MDAnalysis code that builds the backbone (N, CA, C; Angstrom):
import MDAnalysis as mda
import numpy as np

u = mda.Universe.empty(339, n_residues=113, atom_resindex=np.repeat(np.arange(113), 3), trajectory=True)
u.add_TopologyAttr("name", ["N", "CA", "C"] * 113)
u.add_TopologyAttr("resid", np.arange(1, 114))
u.add_TopologyAttr("resname", ["MET", "PRO", "LEU", "LEU", "PHE", "SER", "TYR", "GLY", "THR", "LEU", "GLN", "LEU", "ASP", "SER", "VAL", "GLN", "ILE", "ASP", "SER", "PHE", "GLY", "ARG", "LEU", "LEU", "ASP", "GLY", "HIS", "ALA", "ASP", "THR", "LEU", "PRO", "GLY", "TYR", "GLU", "LEU", "GLY", "GLN", "LEU", "GLU", "ILE", "THR", "ASP", "PRO", "ALA", "VAL", "LEU", "ALA", "SER", "SER", "GLY", "LYS", "SER", "HIS", "HIS", "PRO", "ILE", "ALA", "ARG", "ALA", "CYS", "GLY", "ASP", "GLY", "ARG", "GLN", "CYS", "ILE", "GLU", "GLY", "MET", "VAL", "PHE", "ALA", "ILE", "SER", "ASP", "GLU", "GLU", "LEU", "ALA", "SER", "ALA", "ASP", "ARG", "TYR", "GLU", "VAL", "ALA", "ASP", "TYR", "ARG", "ARG", "VAL", "LEU", "ALA", "GLU", "LEU", "GLY", "SER", "GLY", "GLN", "VAL", "ALA", "TRP", "VAL", "TYR", "VAL", "ASP", "ALA", "ARG", "ASP", "PRO"])
u.atoms.positions = np.array([
    [0.667, -1.307, -0.039],
    [-0.050, -0.076, -0.072],
    [0.600, 1.605, -0.067],
    [0.729, 2.216, -0.853],
    [1.410, 3.368, -0.950],
    [1.124, 4.003, 0.488],
    [1.965, 5.003, 1.070],
    [1.933, 6.158, 1.698],
    [1.972, 7.266, 1.575],
    [0.909, 8.068, 1.935],
    [0.477, 9.570, 1.666],
    [1.052, 10.578, 2.878],
    [1.850, 11.440, 2.487],
    [1.856, 12.285, 3.724],
    [0.977, 13.648, 3.334],
    [0.153, 13.881, 4.318],
    [-0.600, 15.073, 3.996],
    [-0.458, 16.030, 5.101],
    [-0.348, 17.496, 4.758],
    [-0.222, 18.482, 5.894],
    [-1.431, 19.566, 5.605],
    [-2.189, 19.215, 4.902],
    [-3.447, 20.205, 4.657],
    [-4.431, 19.704, 4.667],
    [-5.395, 19.987, 3.842],
    [-7.120, 19.539, 3.545],
    [-7.293, 18.163, 3.629],
    [-6.198, 17.252, 2.906],
    [-6.602, 15.824, 2.931],
    [-6.491, 15.358, 4.415],
    [-6.529, 15.827, 5.003],
    [-6.535, 15.617, 6.898],
    [-8.136, 15.670, 7.046],
    [-8.619, 16.565, 6.195],
    [-9.960, 17.075, 6.978],
    [-10.897, 15.915, 6.614],
    [-11.759, 15.784, 7.579],
    [-13.077, 14.289, 7.387],
    [-13.774, 14.492, 6.027],
    [-14.358, 15.739, 5.801],
    [-15.064, 16.225, 4.686],
    [-14.423, 15.316, 3.446],
    [-13.265, 16.238, 3.375],
    [-12.184, 15.797, 2.097],
    [-12.031, 14.414, 1.826],
    [-11.511, 13.596, 3.051],
    [-11.507, 11.930, 2.819],
    [-12.716, 11.435, 2.467],
    [-13.849, 11.909, 3.132],
    [-15.093, 11.095, 2.601],
    [-15.427, 11.527, 1.358],
    [-15.320, 12.601, 0.907],
    [-15.416, 13.011, -0.708],
    [-14.438, 12.199, -1.433],
    [-13.048, 12.206, -0.985],
    [-12.072, 11.549, -2.014],
    [-12.054, 10.163, -2.130],
    [-12.134, 9.662, -0.847],
    [-11.859, 8.137, -0.503],
    [-12.935, 7.402, -0.525],
    [-14.268, 8.028, 0.138],
    [-15.503, 7.008, 0.939],
    [-15.585, 6.889, 2.155],
    [-14.104, 7.207, 2.850],
    [-13.919, 6.730, 4.108],
    [-13.104, 7.539, 4.847],
    [-12.880, 7.556, 6.071],
    [-11.885, 8.330, 6.901],
    [-10.642, 7.336, 6.977],
    [-9.471, 8.311, 6.975],
    [-8.127, 7.413, 6.985],
    [-7.701, 7.375, 8.051],
    [-6.991, 6.304, 8.626],
    [-6.184, 6.166, 9.847],
    [-4.781, 6.312, 9.665],
    [-3.959, 7.257, 10.564],
    [-2.760, 7.712, 9.873],
    [-2.094, 7.832, 11.356],
    [-0.660, 8.306, 11.305],
    [0.079, 8.723, 12.278],
    [0.771, 9.785, 12.048],
    [1.305, 11.194, 13.089],
    [1.915, 11.847, 12.743],
    [3.339, 11.547, 12.352],
    [3.767, 12.619, 11.349],
    [5.182, 12.740, 11.209],
    [5.448, 13.927, 10.549],
    [6.698, 14.194, 9.943],
    [7.196, 15.542, 9.518],
    [7.811, 15.480, 8.083],
    [7.929, 16.528, 7.615],
    [8.630, 16.494, 5.921],
    [9.688, 17.330, 6.055],
    [10.933, 17.096, 6.355],
    [11.975, 17.777, 6.449],
    [12.151, 18.376, 5.088],
    [13.042, 19.866, 5.293],
    [13.474, 20.610, 3.965],
    [12.240, 21.252, 3.253],
    [11.024, 21.548, 3.837],
    [10.339, 22.435, 3.349],
    [9.446, 23.086, 4.117],
    [8.653, 24.540, 3.490],
    [8.271, 25.019, 4.415],
    [6.940, 25.415, 3.727],
    [5.855, 26.092, 4.753],
    [4.348, 25.802, 4.161],
    [4.252, 27.278, 3.683],
    [3.265, 27.605, 2.359],
    [2.731, 28.964, 1.947],
    [1.415, 28.538, 1.740],
    [0.681, 29.717, 0.948],
    [-0.676, 29.736, 1.215],
    [-1.079, 29.471, -0.426],
    [-1.808, 28.699, -1.070],
    [-2.298, 28.834, -2.208],
    [-3.989, 29.142, -2.169],
    [-4.227, 29.833, -3.453],
    [-5.717, 30.330, -3.722],
    [-6.058, 29.420, -4.360],
    [-7.246, 28.583, -3.903],
    [-8.244, 27.718, -4.523],
    [-9.165, 28.419, -5.578],
    [-9.728, 28.084, -6.587],
    [-10.460, 28.477, -7.561],
    [-11.292, 27.308, -8.027],
    [-10.808, 26.206, -7.612],
    [-11.653, 24.958, -8.138],
    [-12.893, 24.749, -7.711],
    [-14.346, 24.541, -8.145],
    [-15.570, 24.537, -7.002],
    [-15.512, 23.373, -6.612],
    [-15.328, 22.239, -7.024],
    [-15.070, 20.940, -6.276],
    [-14.220, 21.041, -5.264],
    [-13.299, 21.633, -5.307],
    [-12.270, 21.522, -4.349],
    [-12.600, 22.491, -2.917],
    [-13.324, 23.508, -3.938],
    [-13.549, 24.549, -2.492],
    [-14.973, 23.533, -1.979],
    [-15.952, 23.217, -2.408],
    [-17.085, 22.380, -1.938],
    [-16.649, 21.462, -0.863],
    [-15.701, 20.465, -1.460],
    [-15.051, 19.409, -0.588],
    [-14.316, 20.163, 0.820],
    [-13.567, 20.877, 0.956],
    [-12.714, 21.485, 1.602],
    [-13.322, 22.326, 2.654],
    [-14.308, 23.434, 1.927],
    [-14.553, 24.837, 2.454],
    [-13.455, 25.719, 2.835],
    [-12.512, 25.582, 2.317],
    [-11.526, 26.596, 2.221],
    [-11.186, 27.328, 1.035],
    [-10.875, 28.663, 1.033],
    [-10.483, 29.287, -0.153],
    [-8.941, 29.221, -0.446],
    [-8.280, 29.011, 0.739],
    [-7.077, 29.108, 0.499],
    [-6.178, 27.774, 0.964],
    [-5.498, 26.816, 0.609],
    [-4.662, 25.664, 1.090],
    [-3.423, 25.968, 1.167],
    [-2.882, 25.306, 2.251],
    [-1.322, 25.329, 2.363],
    [-0.770, 24.394, 1.327],
    [0.596, 24.883, 0.839],
    [1.326, 24.175, 0.096],
    [2.419, 24.010, 0.436],
    [3.284, 23.008, 0.290],
    [4.875, 22.553, 0.618],
    [5.503, 23.326, -0.429],
    [6.590, 23.978, -0.085],
    [7.464, 24.772, -0.949],
    [9.126, 24.243, -0.586],
    [9.698, 24.022, -1.470],
    [11.144, 23.377, -0.884],
    [11.761, 24.553, -0.286],
    [12.637, 24.663, 0.730],
    [13.261, 25.694, 1.014],
    [15.170, 25.368, 1.156],
    [15.173, 24.020, 1.254],
    [16.582, 23.781, 1.001],
    [17.277, 23.684, 2.273],
    [16.489, 23.967, 3.811],
    [16.868, 23.685, 5.171],
    [16.302, 22.844, 5.596],
    [17.810, 21.501, 5.702],
    [16.882, 20.344, 6.486],
    [16.292, 20.576, 7.859],
    [16.470, 21.794, 8.465],
    [16.194, 21.911, 9.910],
    [14.603, 22.271, 9.638],
    [14.488, 23.015, 8.688],
    [13.030, 23.499, 8.588],
    [11.726, 21.994, 8.311],
    [10.778, 22.201, 8.779],
    [10.041, 20.852, 8.278],
    [8.341, 21.178, 8.544],
    [7.925, 20.390, 8.060],
    [6.441, 20.484, 8.012],
    [6.065, 19.373, 8.460],
    [4.910, 19.496, 9.448],
    [4.138, 18.590, 10.350],
    [2.903, 18.214, 9.477],
    [2.685, 16.559, 9.653],
    [1.263, 16.412, 8.978],
    [1.071, 14.774, 9.269],
    [0.698, 14.252, 8.793],
    [0.079, 12.908, 8.956],
    [0.353, 11.879, 7.588],
    [0.935, 10.424, 8.132],
    [0.960, 9.570, 7.296],
    [-0.220, 8.884, 7.009],
    [-0.546, 8.367, 5.966],
    [-1.770, 7.653, 5.910],
    [-1.588, 6.602, 4.837],
    [-1.532, 4.917, 5.052],
    [-1.724, 3.982, 3.920],
    [-2.941, 3.638, 3.414],
    [-2.881, 4.152, 2.009],
    [-3.913, 3.997, 1.191],
    [-3.719, 3.292, -0.161],
    [-4.893, 2.865, -0.629],
    [-4.755, 2.257, -1.725],
    [-4.482, 2.714, -3.045],
    [-4.109, 1.938, -4.044],
    [-3.509, 2.748, -5.587],
    [-4.673, 3.475, -6.116],
    [-5.889, 2.987, -5.806],
    [-7.291, 3.675, -6.412],
    [-7.401, 4.910, -5.610],
    [-7.101, 4.741, -4.413],
    [-7.213, 6.118, -3.246],
    [-6.412, 6.794, -3.622],
    [-5.091, 6.790, -3.989],
    [-3.795, 7.750, -4.573],
    [-4.177, 8.422, -5.570],
    [-5.039, 7.532, -6.780],
    [-5.598, 7.972, -7.932],
    [-6.531, 8.915, -7.528],
    [-7.364, 9.280, -6.808],
    [-8.258, 9.876, -6.253],
    [-7.713, 11.057, -5.752],
    [-6.772, 11.107, -4.840],
    [-6.105, 12.150, -4.280],
    [-5.595, 13.015, -5.734],
    [-4.746, 12.402, -6.251],
    [-4.626, 12.859, -7.662],
    [-5.449, 13.743, -8.395],
    [-6.626, 13.293, -8.351],
    [-7.863, 14.026, -9.035],
    [-8.347, 15.058, -8.002],
    [-8.419, 15.068, -6.558],
    [-8.390, 16.390, -5.860],
    [-7.742, 17.375, -6.062],
    [-6.550, 17.113, -6.072],
    [-5.180, 18.098, -5.821],
    [-5.260, 19.021, -7.397],
    [-5.197, 19.915, -7.303],
    [-5.299, 20.911, -8.040],
    [-3.735, 20.960, -9.100],
    [-3.734, 21.515, -10.067],
    [-2.288, 21.570, -11.140],
    [-1.325, 22.433, -10.077],
    [-1.481, 23.014, -9.251],
    [-0.417, 23.703, -8.612],
    [0.581, 22.915, -7.891],
    [-0.270, 21.848, -7.740],
    [0.421, 20.834, -6.957],
    [0.888, 19.684, -7.967],
    [2.085, 19.208, -7.469],
    [2.623, 17.645, -8.021],
    [2.885, 16.886, -7.249],
    [2.549, 15.335, -7.294],
    [3.218, 14.285, -6.358],
    [4.358, 13.989, -6.495],
    [5.076, 14.255, -5.454],
    [6.561, 13.474, -5.347],
    [6.830, 12.405, -4.177],
    [7.841, 11.582, -4.496],
    [8.179, 10.678, -3.076],
    [9.283, 11.834, -2.388],
    [9.191, 11.221, -0.849],
    [9.871, 11.929, -0.360],
    [9.965, 11.362, 1.041],
    [11.201, 11.351, 1.980],
    [11.722, 10.858, 3.059],
    [11.241, 11.595, 4.174],
    [10.358, 10.962, 4.712],
    [9.863, 11.916, 6.047],
    [10.846, 11.801, 7.518],
    [10.496, 12.392, 8.311],
    [11.600, 12.656, 9.465],
    [11.458, 11.104, 10.169],
    [10.701, 10.460, 10.187],
    [10.571, 9.057, 10.418],
    [11.121, 8.249, 9.788],
    [12.083, 8.549, 8.547],
    [12.834, 7.326, 7.718],
    [11.909, 7.042, 6.755],
    [10.691, 6.959, 6.454],
    [9.484, 6.159, 5.782],
    [9.613, 7.161, 4.905],
    [9.096, 6.582, 3.644],
    [9.203, 7.356, 2.134],
    [7.662, 7.228, 1.880],
    [7.094, 8.801, 1.773],
    [5.655, 8.862, 1.378],
    [5.746, 9.587, 0.278],
    [4.445, 9.336, -0.511],
    [4.427, 10.821, -1.589],
    [3.491, 11.677, -0.826],
    [3.833, 12.819, -1.488],
    [3.816, 14.127, -0.876],
    [2.988, 15.232, -2.111],
    [2.361, 16.143, -2.023],
    [1.860, 16.889, -2.888],
    [2.653, 18.191, -2.516],
    [3.696, 18.539, -3.529],
    [4.510, 19.946, -3.206],
    [4.148, 21.001, -4.601],
    [4.786, 21.939, -4.267],
    [4.458, 23.167, -5.256],
    [5.146, 22.574, -6.577],
    [4.338, 22.816, -7.640],
    [4.582, 22.432, -8.753],
    [5.529, 22.660, -9.606],
    [6.120, 24.061, -8.782],
    [7.149, 25.099, -9.410],
    [8.601, 24.568, -8.855],
    [8.325, 23.921, -7.927],
    [9.361, 23.400, -7.328],
    [10.175, 22.462, -8.180],
    [11.647, 22.627, -8.060],
    [12.697, 21.848, -8.844],
    [12.290, 20.063, -8.768],
])
């Protein structure tokens, strides 16, 4: 099962129900080398699901001491595809090593190298 690290709206019950049809069970972890920014959301479906006009977005900062706190969820391949459909084009999915040493998918700023 793939692991997905979420630092934002994928942690919300409403988004999990809309995207996966269930609530996810996860554990806390961190994403080193990133900091949070804010992204204005205009996609009507995403706005309806999250209820938020601005979402956090992870941006690489090059400082390994900086980190983002979040949750790690074990999900199916189908659920990962659902998460891809939920995230707007400003995000891209990458594999990243978390503070725990686990490797998980995470959505980061699409403009980051």
